[in-house]
N, C-alpha and C positions, 0 to 999 in steps of 0.2 A: 278294381276301382269301383267304389260305390257310386251309383248314379241315381237321379230322380226316377224311382221305379214306377212303371206303369203297370198296374194290375187291375183285374176285373172288379175288385172291390171298390175302386174309386168311381166317382160319378163321371158321366160324360163331361167333356170340356164345354160343350155347347149348352148353355142354360137359357131358360126363358127369362127375359128381363123386360121391364117396362121402361122404354126410353122415349125421348122426344122424337118428333118427325125428323128423319134423316135428311141431311143436305145432299147425300149421294144416294142413288138408287141401287141398293144392294140386293134387290129381290132376285135378280137373275143369278147372282153369285150364290146366294143362299139355296136356291132351288137346285142348282147344278151340284153343289157340294153335298147336299142331302142325297141326291141321286147316287153320287160316288160312294157315299157311306152305305147306302142301302144295297148297292150292288156287291160291295165287299162283304157285307153282312150275310149274303146268301151262303157263303162258305165259312167265314170266320165267326166263331161264337165268342162273344165278349170282346175284349181288347178295344173297347170304345175309345179310350184315350189315345192309344197307339194310332188308330185310324185318323182321329182328329188331328194329332200332331203331324202325321204324314201330310195331311191336307194343308196344314199351316205351312209346312216346308215347301209344298208345291206352290202355294200362293206367294211365298216369300222368295221364290227362285233360289232355294238353298238346298245343299246336299245334306243327307241324313245318315248317321251311323247308328245302326241297331245292334245292341249288345244284349245277349241273353243265352241261356242254356239251350241245348238242342231240344227240338220238339215243341217250342213255344210259338211257332208259326211266323218266325222272322221272315224267312225267304218267301213263304206262301203269301203273306200279306203284301210284301213288296211286289210280287208278281201280279197279284190281283189288282193292286192300285194301278199298275201299268195297263192292265186289261180294260180298266174303266176309261182310259184315255185313248182317243183315236190317233195314236202316234206310234213311232217305231220303238220297239223294246229289244234289248239284248241282255244276256246273262253271261258273266265271266266267272268261272270257278278259279280262284287264285290258289296256286300250288307253289312249292319251293322252287320248282324248275321253270316257272313261267317267265318268259322273257318280255322286255318292253315291246318288241315288235308283235308279240302275240296279243297285245292290248291295243296299241295305237295304229298298227299296220306297218308296212314296209314297202320299199321300192323293188320291183321285179323287172328284170331285163326282158323286153319284148323282142323276140327274134324277128317278128314281121317288119317292124320299123326300126330295129336296132336302137331303141331308146328305152330308158328306164321308165316304168309306169308305176304310179303309186297305187297300192292295193290297201284300202282302208281296213282297219281292224274293228273289232266289235265295239270299241268306244264310240264309234260313229253311229249313235242312236240317240233317241230323245230321253228315254229312261234306261239307265244302265244299272243292272243289279250286279254288284260284286260280292260274291259269296266268300266268306272267310277271308276278308281282306288282309288280315294280319299273317297270312301264310306265305305271302310273296316276299322276296328279299328286297333290300333297299333300292336296287337298280330299277326294279319294276314299279315300286311305290313312287319313285321319283318321276316316272313317266306320266303319273296322274296329276302332277302339280300344275302344269300348264293347262291341261284339260279342265280341271276343276275350277281354277281361278279365272283364266282368260278365255275359256271355252274355244280353244283352238289347239291344233297339233302342228308342230314344226318339224319337218323331216327333210334332210338334205338341203336346208336353207329355204325350203318352200313352206309357207304357212297354209294350213287347211282349216277352215272354220267349221265348227260343229253347229249343226242346224238347231235353232231354238224350237221348243224349249229343251234344255239339257239339264238333267238332274241325276246325280249318282246316289243310289241307295246301297249302302254297304252293310254287311253283317259280320259279327265276330263273336266267338265264344269267350266269356271272361274267365273260365276255369281252366280249360286245357291250354297249357303253355308249351308243350313239346312240339317242336317243328314250327313254331310261330316266331314272328318278328314284331317288336314293338313299333307302332306307327310313329313316324317322325312328328315332332311338335308342329312343324310347318304344315304337314298334311292334316293333322287334327284341327288346326286353325281354319282349314278350308271347309269344314263341316259346320253347317248352321246349328244342328242339334246332335247330341249324343244321347240316345234314349235306351234305358235299360228296360227290358220286357220281363215282367214277373210272371209267376204262375197264375192260372185262373182260379177264381173262388170255387168252393165246393159246388155251389149251385150251378155255376156256369160249366163246370166240368161234367156235371150230371146232364145238363142240357146238350153238351157236346156229344156225349155217349148216345143220348136218345136220337139226336139228329143223324148221327153216323149209322145207327141201327135202322132208322126209317129209310135212309138212303141206300140201304143194303151194302154198306161199306164203300160207297162210291161217291166222294165229293167231286163233282165234275166242274172244274174251273171254266169250262166252255159255256156254262150258264151265265157267267158274268159278262155283261155287255158294255161296250164303249158308250159313255154318256157325255163325254166332254172332249171337244176338239182342241187342237193346238191354237187356233185363232181365238176361241173363247177364253182359253187359259191365259193367253197374252192380254186379252181385254181385261180380265179379272185382275191380273197382276198390276196393270196400270191403275185400275180402280183402287186397289189396296194402297198404292203409293199416295193416293189423294186423301186417305183417311186423315181427319183433323187431329193435330197434336199441339197442345198448348206448350208455350215456351218453358213453363215450370216443369213439365214432364220431360222435355228434352234435357233440362238441367239435371233432373232426377236420374235419368239413365246415365248421363256422363259422370255423375258423382258416384254411382254404384260401381261402374267400371274403374274409375280412378281409385276408388278405395281398395280394389284388389291389388293395385300396384304399391300400396302403402301399408299393407297388412303384414304384421310381423310373422304370421304363420305361413305366408306364401313367399316362396323363392322367386316365382315368376307370376306376374299379374296378367290380366287379359289384354289383348291387343285392341287397337282402334277398330279393327274389323269387327270385334265383338260388340262395340258400341253401335255400329251401323246395323249389325244383325239383330241386336236386341230391339232396336226401333222398328225394323221391318217386321220382325216376328210378332211384336205387340200389335202392329197395325193389322196383320193377317189374322191374328187371334180375335181382335175386335170385329173384323169383317165377317168372320165365321159365325159370330153371334149376332149378325145383322146390325152392328153399330158402326156409325161413321166417325167415331172418335174413340181414342184410347183412354184408359183410366190407370191409376197407379196399380190396381190389382192385376191388370193385364201385364204390366211390366214385371211385377213381382212374381207372376206365374211363369213367364217365359224365360226370365233372366237366368235361373239356375240351369236350364237345359242348354242355354247358349254359352254360359260361362265355365261350367265345372270342368270341361275337358280342355280348357285353354289355360288353366292355372297349374302351377306345380308347388307342392308343399315343400316346406323346409325339411331337411333331414331329421330334425328333432321331432317334428309333427308326424312324419312318416313312421318313425320308431315308436311313437305313442299310439299308432294305429288310427290316427285321425284321417278322415276321408276328405277330398276336395269339396264335395258337395256340402259337408257340414260347415266348412269355413265360408263358402260362398253364401250360404243362407245366413250365417252370422253377419257377414258384410252387408247384406241387403237389409237386415234388421237394424244395423247401426246408422243407416242413412235415413234422415228425416223424410217422411212421406209428405209431399206437397198437398196443401189444402185448397 
């Protein structure tokens, strides 16, 4: 499936703009996110847009699905993002034989007190990296539904809350299909973004080689420091929700999503969850640029990343080789931009 591709030939998402004096003080947020970006850039060469979109996901309290060929730093970037945060991190390698209890945990009989005791699984962390998420069968995928949406786990009738913040960063290979399982639509709908990671440009790959050579072949992730606490992240997320949005822009978002449900090229349109996610992502995108208001351009930029994995093409369009992102972009262009 074609996705909005992030590659190093694109400009950074964060641009210098001249704006009126902000109603909200976003200086702390801007400073902290700049530090996160700088720390990751100690190891990662290029991929500026990927880093910025991950930060947008972090500020939006949303899960992110990374799709790309092996060797484009999907897993490494996710791990480094977690290292910049002073929170608990866990990694789960999905395999065909992985069971739900391997993810969410299980109840174990305690011989000392003759009672069952819950042993939490690796999902009980703040940032959870799921490598090759499409390699696990439906039963294990279903175990993630409650975690990702309600941020809790229910076992033996007892509900265990996941400590905030909680974000899932998942990776998958778009080419290799043997031994993989297609993700259910309900699970895809729980991801804020699906991002395709492209190859670096020639200049950046050259810089990568030089950096690798000077480091004597050793890129040490230990050099990346934690620069953002859970409390600060929670504070910034509340700040993002206060970003100003005019009524005409709310109507604009609703019209875009509504159009996906009435497009002849789409068998399935985007859900109401997509409407909410588009608004939140646009707010976070604006905050990342130190603006306390969103613009139509913010919406037009984030909407394809929020929508394209939530729609299904008609069989006719699939046979023609059309991709969902093409239709989503066409839909966005058909909706009049508010002035």
